[in-house]
C-alpha positions in Angstrom: -92.7 -65.4 71.2 -90.9 -62.5 69.5 -91.0 -62.0 65.8 -88.0 -60.4 64.1 -89.0 -58.5 61.0 -87.0 -59.2 57.8 -86.0 -55.5 57.8 -84.6 -55.6 61.3 -82.8 -58.9 60.6 -81.2 -57.6 57.4 -80.0 -54.5 59.3 -78.5 -56.7 62.1 -77.0 -59.0 59.4 -75.3 -56.0 57.9 -74.0 -54.7 61.3 -72.7 -58.1 62.4 -71.1 -58.7 59.0 -69.0 -55.6 59.5 -67.7 -56.9 62.8 -65.3 -59.5 61.5 -62.9 -60.6 58.7 -65.9 -61.4 56.4 -66.8 -57.7 56.4 -68.0 -56.7 52.9 -66.0 -53.5 53.2 -62.8 -55.3 54.0 -63.4 -57.9 51.4 -64.0 -55.2 48.8 -60.8 -53.4 49.8 -58.8 -56.7 49.6 -60.3 -57.4 46.2 -59.4 -53.9 44.9 -55.9 -54.2 46.3 -55.4 -57.6 44.6 -56.6 -56.1 41.3 -54.4 -53.1 41.7 -51.4 -55.3 42.4 -52.2 -57.4 39.3 -52.5 -54.2 37.3 -49.1 -53.1 38.7 -47.5 -56.4 37.7 -49.1 -56.5 34.3 -48.1 -52.9 33.4 -44.6 -53.5 34.7 -44.3 -56.4 32.2 -45.9 -54.3 29.4 -43.5 -51.5 30.1 -40.4 -53.8 29.8 -41.7 -55.1 26.4 -42.4 -51.5 25.2 -39.0 -50.2 26.2 -37.3 -53.0 24.2 -39.6 -52.3 21.2 -38.8 -48.6 21.4 -35.1 -49.3 21.6 -35.4 -51.7 18.6 -37.3 -49.1 16.5 -34.9 -46.3 17.4 -32.0 -48.4 16.2 -33.8 -49.3 13.0 -34.5 -45.7 12.3 -30.8 -44.8 12.8 -29.5 -47.7 10.6 -32.0 -47.0 7.8 -30.9 -43.4 7.7 -27.2 -44.1 7.9 -27.0 -47.1 5.5 -29.6 -45.6 3.1 -27.6 -42.4 2.7 -24.4 -44.4 2.1 -26.1 -46.5 -0.5 -27.4 -43.4 -2.3 -23.9 -41.9 -2.4 -22.4 -45.1 -3.7 -25.0 -45.6 -6.5 -24.6 -41.9 -7.5 -20.9 -42.5 -8.2 -21.4 -45.6 -10.3 -21.6 -45.3 -14.1 -23.2 -48.3 -15.7 -21.2 -47.8 -18.9 -18.0 -48.5 -17.0 -19.3 -52.0 -16.4 -21.5 -52.5 -19.4 -19.5 -55.3 -21.1 -19.2 -57.6 -18.0 -22.9 -56.9 -17.0 -24.1 -57.8 -20.5 -21.9 -60.9 -20.7 -23.1 -62.1 -17.3 -26.6 -61.1 -18.1 -27.0 -59.1 -14.9 -29.7 -56.5 -14.9 -28.0 -53.7 -12.9 -28.8 -50.1 -13.5 -27.5 -47.8 -10.7 -29.7 -44.9 -11.8 -32.9 -46.9 -11.5 -31.9 -48.5 -8.2 -30.8 -45.1 -6.8 -34.2 -43.6 -7.8 -36.0 -46.4 -6.1 -33.9 -46.1 -2.9 -34.4 -42.3 -2.8 -38.2 -42.9 -3.1 -38.6 -45.8 -0.7 -36.1 -44.8 2.0 -38.0 -41.8 3.4 -41.3 -43.7 3.4 -39.8 -46.6 5.2 -38.1 -44.4 7.8 -41.5 -42.6 8.3 -43.2 -45.9 9.1 -40.6 -46.8 11.6 -40.8 -43.3 13.2 -44.7 -43.7 13.4 -44.4 -47.1 15.0 -41.9 -45.7 17.5 -44.3 -42.8 18.2 -47.2 -45.2 18.8 -45.1 -47.4 21.1 -44.0 -44.3 23.1 -47.6 -43.2 23.4 -48.5 -46.7 24.6 -45.6 -46.6 27.1 -46.9 -43.2 28.5 -50.4 -44.8 28.9 -49.0 -47.9 30.6 -46.8 -45.9 32.9 -49.7 -43.8 33.9 -51.8 -46.9 34.6 -49.0 -48.4 36.6 -48.5 -45.3 38.7 -52.2 -45.1 39.3 -52.1 -48.8 40.5 -49.2 -48.1 42.8 -51.0 -45.0 44.3 -54.2 -47.1 44.7 -52.3 -49.8 46.6 -51.0 -47.1 49.0 -54.4 -45.5 49.4 -56.1 -48.8 50.1 -53.5 -49.5 52.8 -54.5 -46.2 54.5 -58.3 -46.8 53.9 -58.0 -50.3 55.3 -56.3 -49.0 58.5 -59.2 -46.6 58.9 -61.8 -49.3 58.2 -60.2 -51.6 60.9 -60.2 -48.7 63.3 -63.9 -48.1 62.6 -64.6 -51.8 62.9 -63.0 -51.9 66.4 -65.2 -48.9 67.4 -68.3 -50.7 66.1 -67.4 -53.8 68.1 -66.9 -51.7 71.1 -70.4 -50.1 70.7 -72.1 -53.4 70.2 -70.4 -55.0 73.2 -71.3 -52.1 75.4 -74.9 -52.4 74.2 -74.9 -56.2 74.9 -73.6 -55.6 78.4 -76.4 -53.2 79.0 -74.2 -50.2 79.8 -73.8 -48.4 76.5 -72.8 -44.8 77.2 -72.4 -43.6 73.7 -74.6 -40.9 72.3 -76.9 -41.4 69.4 -74.9 -38.8 67.3 -71.6 -40.8 67.9 -73.3 -44.0 66.7 -74.8 -42.3 63.6 -71.5 -40.7 62.8 -69.7 -44.1 62.9 -72.4 -45.8 60.8 -72.2 -43.1 58.2 -68.6 -44.2 57.6 -69.9 -47.7 56.8 -72.2 -46.2 54.1 -75.4 -46.7 56.0 -78.2 -44.5 54.7 -80.0 -42.1 57.1 -82.9 -44.5 57.8 -80.4 -47.4 58.5 -78.4 -45.1 60.7 -81.5 -44.1 62.7 -82.8 -47.7 63.1 -79.3 -49.2 63.9 -78.7 -46.6 66.6 -82.1 -47.4 68.1 -81.2 -51.2 68.2 -77.9 -50.4 70.0 -79.5 -48.0 72.5 -82.4 -50.3 73.2 -80.8 -53.8 72.8 -83.8 -55.5 74.5 -85.9 -54.9 71.4 -83.9 -57.3 69.2 -80.2 -57.2 69.7 -80.1 -59.6 72.6 -82.1 -62.2 70.8 -80.2 -61.8 67.6 -76.8 -62.1 69.3 -77.9 -65.2 71.2 -78.9 -66.9 67.9 -75.5 -65.9 66.4 -73.6 -67.3 69.3 -75.6 -70.6 69.0 -74.7 -70.7 65.2 -78.4 -70.5 64.3 -78.0 -67.4 62.2 -75.5 -66.9 59.4 -73.8 -63.5 59.6 -72.7 -63.3 56.0 -74.8 -60.8 54.0 -73.9 -62.7 50.8 -75.0 -66.2 51.9 -78.7 -66.4 51.2 -79.2 -70.0 50.0 -80.1 -71.8 53.3 -82.1 -75.0 53.7 -85.7 -74.9 54.9 -85.0 -75.4 58.6 -82.3 -72.6 58.7 -84.6 -70.2 56.9 -87.3 -70.8 59.5 -84.7 -70.4 62.3 -83.7 -67.1 60.9 -87.2 -65.6 60.8 -88.7 -66.9 64.0 -86.9 -65.8 67.1 -88.1 -67.7 70.2 -87.7 -66.4 73.8 -85.3 -68.4 75.9 -88.2 -69.1 78.4 -90.7 -70.0 75.7 -91.9 -73.5 74.8 -92.8 -72.8 71.1 -90.6 -74.3 68.5 -91.1 -74.7 64.7 -89.3 -77.7 63.4 -90.9 -78.1 60.0 -92.5 -76.1 57.2 -95.9 -77.7 58.0 -95.7 -76.2 61.5 -95.0 -72.8 60.0 -98.1 -73.2 57.8 -100.1 -74.0 60.9 -98.8 -70.9 62.6 -100.0 -68.8 59.8 -103.6 -69.6 60.8 -103.0 -69.1 64.5 -103.6 -66.0 66.5 -100.0 -65.0 66.4 -99.1 -62.0 64.1 -97.8 -63.3 60.8 -97.7 -60.2 58.7 -94.0 -59.8 59.6 -93.0 -63.2 58.2 -91.2 -62.7 54.9 -93.5 -64.3 52.3 -90.6 -64.7 49.8 -88.5 -66.7 52.3 -91.5 -69.0 53.0 -92.0 -69.5 49.3 -88.3 -70.4 48.9 -88.7 -72.9 51.8 -91.6 -74.5 50.0 -89.6 -74.9 46.8 -86.8 -76.6 48.8 -89.1 -78.8 50.7 -88.8 -81.7 48.3 -85.0 -81.9 48.9 -84.9 -80.8 52.5 -83.7 -84.1 53.7 -80.7 -84.4 51.3 -77.2 -84.2 52.5 -74.8 -81.7 50.8 -73.1 -84.4 48.9 -76.4 -85.9 47.7 -77.6 -82.6 46.5 -74.3 -82.1 44.7 -74.5 -85.5 43.0 -78.1 -84.7 41.9 -77.1 -81.4 40.4 -74.2 -83.0 38.6 -76.5 -85.6 37.1 -79.1 -83.0 36.1 -76.3 -81.1 34.4 -75.6 -84.1 32.2 -72.3 -85.1 33.8 -71.2 -88.5 35.2 -70.1 -88.2 38.9 -68.1 -91.4 38.5 -65.8 -89.8 36.0 -64.5 -87.3 38.6 -61.5 -88.3 40.7 -61.9 -88.4 44.5 -59.8 -85.3 44.8 -62.0 -83.5 42.2 -65.2 -84.4 44.1 -63.7 -83.1 47.4 -62.6 -79.8 45.8 -66.0 -79.4 44.1 -67.8 -79.9 47.3 -65.6 -77.4 49.0 -66.3 -74.8 46.4 -69.8 -75.9 45.5 -72.2 -73.2 44.3 -75.2 -74.7 42.4 -75.9 -71.6 40.2 -72.2 -71.3 39.1 -72.0 -75.0 38.4 -75.1 -75.0 36.2 -74.2 -71.8 34.5 -70.7 -73.0 33.6 -71.9 -76.4 32.2 -74.3 -74.5 30.1 -71.6 -72.1 28.9 -69.3 -75.0 27.9 -72.1 -76.5 25.8 -73.2 -73.2 24.3 -69.7 -72.5 23.2 -69.5 -75.9 21.5 -66.7 -77.2 23.7 -66.8 -80.9 24.6 -68.2 -81.1 28.2 -65.8 -84.0 28.8 -63.0 -81.5 29.5 -64.7 -80.8 32.8 -63.7 -84.2 34.3 -60.0 -83.4 34.2 -60.4 -79.6 34.5 -63.0 -79.7 37.3 -62.0 -76.2 38.5 -64.0 -74.8 35.6 -67.2 -75.8 37.3 -66.7 -73.2 40.0 -64.8 -70.6 38.0 -66.9 -67.4 38.1 -64.8 -65.9 35.2 -65.2 -68.8 32.8 -67.6 -67.1 30.4 -65.3 -64.0 30.1 -62.2 -66.1 29.6 -63.7 -68.2 26.8 -65.2 -65.1 25.2 -61.7 -63.5 25.3 -60.2 -66.5 23.5 -62.9 -66.6 20.9 -62.5 -62.8 20.3 -58.9 -63.2 19.3 -59.8 -65.9 16.8 -59.4 -69.1 18.7 -61.9 -71.9 17.8 -63.9 -73.9 20.4 -62.0 -77.0 19.2 -58.7 -75.2 20.1 -60.0 -74.6 23.6 -61.3 -78.1 23.9 -57.8 -79.5 23.1 -56.0 -77.2 25.6 -58.6 -76.5 28.3 -55.8 -76.0 30.8 -55.4 -72.5 29.5 -58.7 -71.7 31.3 -57.5 -73.1 34.6 -54.0 -71.6 34.3 -55.0 -68.0 34.2 -57.6 -65.8 35.8 -59.2 -63.2 33.5 -56.6 -60.5 34.2 -53.7 -63.0 33.7 -55.1 -64.2 30.4 -55.7 -60.6 29.2 -52.2 -59.7 30.2 -50.7 -62.7 28.3 -52.6 -61.7 25.1 -51.5 -58.1 25.5 -47.9 -59.1 25.8 -48.1 -61.2 22.7 -49.7 -58.3 20.7 -47.1 -55.8 22.0 -44.4 -58.2 20.9 -45.8 -58.1 17.4 -47.3 -61.6 17.5 -50.8 -62.6 16.4 -52.4 -64.3 19.5 -54.6 -66.2 17.0 -51.6 -67.8 15.4 -49.8 -68.6 18.6 -50.9 -72.2 19.8 -52.6 -72.3 23.1 -50.0 -74.7 24.3 -47.5 -71.8 24.2 -49.7 -69.5 26.4 
């Protein structure tokens, strides 16, 4: 029997993750590209709003100056005594000198305010245009970087396939140079190169397990059941008879003559913790967690249950139910807006609404605002309202 150390397995996990579409590098690039495109779209909208605001303020400044000067001229040429009788009889309080003095005092102050607002809008426009141009540049750069990453990925697959076929003719330096581009540290580069140049040490066994779907390749997926955890740690020779089916057998193995110091104690501990629920189906586990969270599974539609199972993540679900309760929002909103149970941005979106002055009761009445937008979209909507001179607190959530 061969034992695969957790360090070796983690390194191979990392290598194999980089081989396909689930590559953490490609995922990160795609995420950054989506964010840059969202920023580009948001700033484009903000630019349009600011241009209209600047145009309006420029027109206001021009009209104030033009009409104000005309009014001063007109008032300067009016003598109240010429109209004293009719003004007194009609009891009209009209004194052109007083009005002229007031206009002469207030007009420059009012024009200055408009000019300052216009200046602020122009500065904001410059900032938005800079952010938009940076986003455009980033989208272009990410396109180039992704092409390079795909090329590096193809080269990595070539090296691994050559190693698996037992005829790798690539030098250690070539392997190390490639791995450096994937941000492997020096120790990882050295160990990974050794695994490729001497595949019989671990690569053959690991690849066999991957092809048999007994090892998950995703670096991010770590919450396996007890049986899958054991499968990932203990690699059995194809010609060996030994097989561990249960946690109890692993416990027995710990007292045998086989070396056990390479077995990850943390993983074994996790397996023990999961032992009580090891026989549950995914749906049964989900229903149990829903009940523990204080929700009634029967209140969800069949479609909701299906979607929740597809996107199920226990930690996110528990956290989001806790957030809803902590923010004093009625948990019943989750039955119709079930997407919130797997929304990783839920806390940030609720916090954003509370920061602009919305009450928990407002959110409870219109929870769809949380499902309608992601965090960037909600922030963009609030920014547009503010740029338009509206107070987001006073704008009903129904209008968002």
